[in-house]
N, C-alpha and C positions, 0 to 999 in steps of 0.2 A: 796482768798478762803481758808478754813482751810486745813491743811495737817498734816500728821504725818509720823514718820519714818517707821512704820510697812507697810503702804501703799507704801511708796517709795521703800522699799526693795522688797515688793511683786511684784511691777511692773517689776522689773528686773528679776523676777523668772518666769514670764509668757513665756512659750516656744516660742510662735509666736512673741514675742516683743523683738526686739534688741534695742541697744542704740539710734539709729536714730529714730526708731518708737516711743520709749518711750518719747523722747523729743517732737515729733510731737503731741502725745496724750496730753501731758501737755499743749502745746501751744493752743490746741483746748478746753480742759476741764478746765484748770486753775490750777489743782493740781493733785497729784497722787491719793489722796482720791477721788476726783471728777471723775477720770477716772473709778474707780471701781463702782461708784454709777451712772454712766451715763447709761441710758436704751440702750438696744441693738440696737433699731431702730435708735437712735441718733449716736451711735458709727459707724454704717454702712454708715453714711453720711460723715464720715471723709475719705479723700483720702487715699487709700491703706489699709484700714481696711475692711477685709472680714468677712464672718460669722464665720469662725474658730477662728479668733482672738477675735471677739466680744464675742463668747461663752466662750473662755478661760478666759476672763476678768471677767466673772461672776461665775467662779468656786472658791471654798473656799480653794483649795490646796495652791496656792501661799501665801495667807494671813496666813495660818497655819504654813507654812514653814518659813515665815518672823518672826513670833512670836518666833519660836525656835531659829532663828538666833539672834534675839535681846537678848535672854537669854545668848547666847554664848558671844556676844559683851560686855554685862555688866560684865559677869564673868571675862573676860580677858582684860578689859579696852581697848577696841578697838573702835575707832571712825568710824562712817558711815557718809559719806559726800555726799549728793545728789548734783547734778550739780547746783541747785539753792541756795545751802548753801553758805554763805559768805566766808567760809574757804575752799571751793572746789578750787583746784589749778587753779589759774587764767589763766595760759598759756594753761593748758589742756582744759579748758572750750572753748577756742577759736577754737579748732579742731572740725570739723563738726561731726566726728565719735567717739568722746571721750566717755568714759563710762558715763552712766547716774548717776552712784553711785560708789564710791570707799571706801574701808575699809583701815584704817590706824592705825597701832600700833607703837607708838614711843613717843619721848620726847615732841614734840609740833607740832601740825598741822600747826603752823605758818611757819614752814620750807618749806612747800609746795609752799609758795609764796615768797621764798627767793629772794633777789635782783639779784643774779647771780647763775645760775644753769648750770652745764656741765654734760652731759651724756657721759659715756664711754662704748664702745662696742668693741667686737673683738672675735677672735677665741677661742674655748674651749681648744685648744692645742697650746698655744703661744710658740715661741722660747724664749730663755733666753734674746735675744735682745729685743723682744717685751715686756717681763715683766719688763726689766730694764727701757725702755723708758716710759712705762706706769707709773711706780713708780716715775720716775724723773718729769714727767709732773704733776702728782698729787701733788708732793711736791712743785713744782713751783706755782701751783694754790693756795697754802695756803696763799700767800701774798695778794690775791685778794678777800678773804672772800667768797669762792665759795662753794656751796652745790654740792656734787658729787652724781650722780644717775647712777645706773647700775642694772643688772638683777640677781645678786647673783649666777650666773652660774659658771661652771668651767672655768679656764683660765683667760682671760683678766678681766672679771667681778670681780672675787674674788680677783684678784691682786689689782684692783682699790679700792675695799672695805677695804681690809686689810691695804693698805697703808694709806688710809684716817683715819682709826681707830688709827693706830700708831701715826699719826700726830694730833689726836683729832679734825679732821675735820668732820663736819656734813655730813652724807651720807645716802642715801635712796636706798633700794633694792626693785625693782618692781618684783612681783612674778607672775608666770603663774599658780597659784593654790591658794587654800584658806589658811587662817592663822591658821588652825587647825594643821598644820604640816609644816615642813621646807624641801624643796627639793633643792639640794641634802642634805641628812642628815648630810654629813660631814661638811656642812657649818653652822650647827645649832649654834655652839659657836660664830661664826662671827656674825650671825644674832642677837643673844642676845646682843652682844656688840653694834651693830648698833642701837638698840632700845634706848640705853642710850644717844646717841647723834645723832639722826637721826630717822630712823624707817623703817618699812616695809609697802608696799602699794600693794594693789591688787583690782581687780574688782570682784573677785570671793568669794562666800560664804565659810565659814570655812571648810566645808567638801569636797570641790572640789578637785579632784585629779590632779596631774601634767600631764595631758594628752598632747600629742604632739600638738594638734591643738590650745592649749591655748597660746603657746609661741609666735607665730606670732602676736596674739592679744596683748600680753604683750608688744611686741616691739613698738606698736603704742603709748602706754602710756609713755614709755621711751623717744620716739622721741617728744611727745607732751609736756612733762614736762619741757624740757630744753630750754635754750637760744642757746646752741651750742652742737652739737654731735661730739664726737671725736672717730674716728675709728683707732684702734691701729694696729691690724693685722687681716686679714680676707682673705678667699678665694674669688674667683670671684662670687660665689653664696653663699647663706646661710642667716642666721638670721641677721647678722650685715649689710649685703647689703640691706635687707628688711628695717631695721631701718633707714639706710641712705636714702633710697627712700622715706620713710614716712616723715623723717625730711625735705627733700626737698619739699614735698607737703605742709608741714606745715610752709614753709618759715623760717626754722631754719638755722643757720649757720652750715656748715659741714666742719670738718677738718679731715685730714688723715695723718698718719705717713708713709712716704715712706719706701720701702724695696728694697731688691735686685731684679733685673729684672726677674730672673728665679725662685724665691722663691714662691711656690704656696700659702704660708700663707700671702704673701704680695700682691698677684695678685689683690685682691679686692681694696686695698688701692691705688695701683698704677693706677688702672683703673679709680677710682673716681677722682684722680688728673689729669690724662691724659685727661679725658672728661670734665674737668672744673666743676665737680659736687662737688668737695671738694677742700679746700685750703691746700696746703702742710704745715705741722707743724712739727717742730723739738723740740719745747720747749713750756712751758707754756707762756713764754714771747711772742712767735709768736702768740699764740691764743689771749692773752690779747691785744696785739697791734692791731690785726685785728678787735677786738671787741671794741677797744678804751676804755678799762678798765684802770682805775687808780689803783695803789696799795692801799691797805687799810691803814688807818691811823696808825695802830699798826705796830711796827717794828718787823720783823722776824730776830731772831738771826742767823747770818751766820758765817761760819768758816773763820777766818781772813787769814789763810794760806791754800793754796790748798791741801797740804799733810803735816800732822804734824809729826815732830820728826822722820824723816827717816834717817837710817844709810846710809853711802856712798854705801854699797853693795845693800841695798834696793832701793836706788835711781837709780842705774845702771840697776837693774833688771826691775824696773818700766818703765824706758825709753825704754827698749826693748819691753815690752808688749804693750806700747802705740803706737808703730810704725804701728800696724795693728789692725783691729777690733777684731780679735780673733787669738790666737797663740797656736798651739798644743805643748804638752810637749816635743816632740823630737826636734822640731825646737828651742824651748826656751832653751833646754839643750845645743845645739850646740852654740847658740848665746851668752849664758851667760858664757860658758867656766868654769863651776863650778862643783865640785863633787856632785853627786846625793843627798847625805845627806845634804850638805849645801844649795843646791838649794831648796830642800823640806822645809827646815827650814825657808828660806826667803819667800817662797810662803805662808807658814802658817802665818807668821807674817803680811804680807800684807793683807791676808784675815781677820785676827783678827782686823786689823785697818780699815776694810771696804773699802779698796782702790781697791782691785781686787776681782773678783768673779770667781769661778770654774764652767766651763760648762761641759756638758756631753762629754765623750770621752777624758777627761784630756786636755781640752783646757782652756785658760784663757783670760780674758778681763778686762779692767779698768772699775770700777764701779763708780768712782767719777767723 
């Protein structure tokens, strides 16, 4: 039966019609346009459709709003993909509660059906350890031609996006609001970069605000889009645990980075591993091995030496720092037995070479 985008968008704007109901209406009527043209008496014969919903489907408001939305889409070069569209994300279509329609702004909608997709989630306030592990795993995934998906939020999300951008890896941000704005606004520059080699995806019309209730809904898209969900750091409750729960329902592979036993920011990851709901992962190779992925044909340039051109003094200092996960400056000063000025100079050189990183409270750890 005939169908058009205006009716598809309008169907998602009817207050009484959610994603599941929209798909049921399509299955009975044949198309979005046919839904709006079906007489009320016939709509009432469809299971779950009551008078209020039938009346709402015969009001002009949704169609008028859809027309305005289409003008915005055309102006900003945004694709609207109904779940029956051939380019609607195939993995997402498999999920019973997936959106009936998504909006995508980016380099190519083909990315939504990439061969390998990994979603990365975690706390909005990660530790330096969490950010470092997240970056290392993203870098390791480069060899496997992976599309990275996350939520453009503070913390682990933006760490994953920024690292993917730095490596020129395709990545997609799933938003809990419309494409008329970017939230948080501090991530606007990152979002614009993502559009060049990836994109932004949402189920919401362009003027939808980033209200609190939208983000749990956003999480189901993140979980549904991927082959594997990686949880880097999270508390025992929160959005990342919701994403993991959804990923389990969708039969996605779940991986979690372990953390210290009493660290509340690793409590969720440790719980997922403990309850066999997620596999322990320390590197991209662990994830790829579990998924039986082969490395991509192209060769990734690697550093031939573990640490390049270190002076003897730098080597000694590095060996001290490597002895433990983190070392405070006072302990490092005692162990190095160096004047403060010389120690500070060596630390600075190692930082410039990207071999160590400074943590809050004047603590240091190896970053390579």
